[in-house]
N, C-alpha and C positions, 0 to 999 in steps of 0.2 A: 779170689780179689786178692789184690797185692795189698800189702798195708804200706802205709806213705807215711814219710815222716811228718811227726805231729808240730805243729807253729802256733805261739801264741796269738790269740787273738790280736791284741793290741799293735803286733808287729805287722800282722795282716790287713789290718786298717788303716795303718799308716802307711804300708807300700801303695793300699788301692788309693789312697787320697794324694800319692806324690803322682804316681802315674795319670792321675785325671785332672792334673793340676789344681786340686780344690786343697793342699796344703798351706799355701800363703797365704789365700783369703782366710783360712780357718785360723791361723797363727794371727793376722792382723785381728781380726774381731775378738780374740783372746786377750790380746795386749791392750785394745781399748776399753774391753768390760773389766779389766785388773786396774786401769786408771784411779777409781775411787780406793781404792784398796791400798795400792802405792803410795800415791799423792796424798790421801787423807782427804775424811768425808768434806772438812770446812772447803780445803782446796778443791775437792769437786764440784761443790756449790758454786763455787765462782769460774766453773769452766763452761763455756758456751757451746764448744763443736771440739770435735777430735778428728783429724783425717789422718792418712799416711797417703804420702807423695813420696816417690822413689824412697824408701827406708827412711825417711824422715817425716817423725810424728808432728804434727801442727797442732797446737793447743792454744785454741781464742780464748782469752781472759778478760774479765770484766776490770780488774783492778791492776794500775800500773805498780803499785808497790808488791804485789804479791807476784805479779812476772819478773820484779826485780830480785825478788828472794828463790823464783824458780829457778831462774837462769843460773843461778848460785850454784844449785843443787843438780844441776842437767845433767851431769856425767852418773851421779848417783842414782837419780829416777830412771834412766836408759837401763843402767846396768840391772836395778831391782823389775823392772816393767820385762828384758828378755829373758832373767832367769826364771821369772813367774810362768812365762809361756813354756819355758822350756829349748829356746830356738832364737838366734839372734835375727830378732825379724826388723828392728831399726839400728840406724848407725849415728841418730842424733834427734834434738827434739828444738823445736822451734816453737816461741812461743810470741803471739800476734796480739 
């Protein structure tokens, strides 16, 4: 038997996910799951729904005042969410 070059299991799983087209949906799910941690539990409590359309995170909120505050923190939140996932998943956040 020939001895083959050993690879890290993480690299192999990432390669498999990329080849099967599952990397993007998995990263999107991770990003949405990270929302309460990045935005905070209080903000997450007022969040009704999260969706990603064309690399834009759409956040539905119950409070207009909170919407205005988050609008000012938009670039900071976007950067933190992408860092949490370890990949650039979104390019903008829209608060509705």
